C-alpha angles and dihedrals in degrees: 000000000000127000090260091059094043090054094044091052092044095052092048095045099081090054094054088088115018094185092058092042090057091046091054087048091050091052088049091054088051089051089059092052092121090065092041096049090048087054090049102038105021113213097343099148096208096050089041092057091046089052091049093051092048092047093050094049094050095042089057087048090054092048089057092043091054088062089059090052092047086054091053089054093049089050089046090232124151093209114116107218124242119241118257098185098193092048094039090053092053092045088048091057089051090052090051090053092050089048090049092054096047094046099042090067096058091044089056091045090047091052091048089051088051090059093042093052091044093241091133119064091003132116120268092254094054090043094053089049094055100035095087093053091043093049095050091052091046095051091048092049095050092047091054096048090042088059089047091051090051095052089043089057090052089051088050089049091062103042102018086220119132086205093064093047090049094050097111094188094053092044089052090049089053093048089050090048093051096039121246091230090056090050092049092047090051092050092047094051094042089051092051093049092050092047088053091050091046091052091052090048093047089084088063094044092069091071107098114257097327088063091061089047093054093046093050094045093052107026097034094046093044096045093050094050096037099048101041095044087052090051088054092050095048093047090051090058 
């Protein structure tokens, strides 16, 4: 299956079941309750805390749910999964652990590079001179480990084992099998499509409160289903 076929199937996937698509979008709206509560209640500290708690819980649920979507892509199934909030929450915690492990490495490497290039503890002139080189290295490292994290989530979607997801050697073998350039090209095209959709919906976003709700409902739900299903399809290649 070529990239064009993967993108075509991924784009059409959210529309295979409009009811579930809207449910995913609704959960995405709930996961953005911190912003919505701020729009409704302003800087009221109590309501802000309530909104943040709701946002965190449902964001974790969506992280776990995304694994089920990836699995549908791997299985080449057009079915949009149902929510299982308790299980999705637990899986979401595991996804956060996987992400933490993969991104703690580039963070450490980036800090080491900062010391190597003299950007920490140096004068402003020296920092400015080394910042460009450091930034290039940092971006490359984060992209590489970001790709590894994506493939690790696909492995987790199959076995539901954190151990499989954290098996760097196996993840590297999967990246090599798929082709890192294919993965990067997929991510670039996906990003462009989502940016275009976001720009289109930005007209709606200017409407106070309800604009945010509509954008989250459509863009959030579509992005979660579109991207994760595509990850599953490209992993299955």
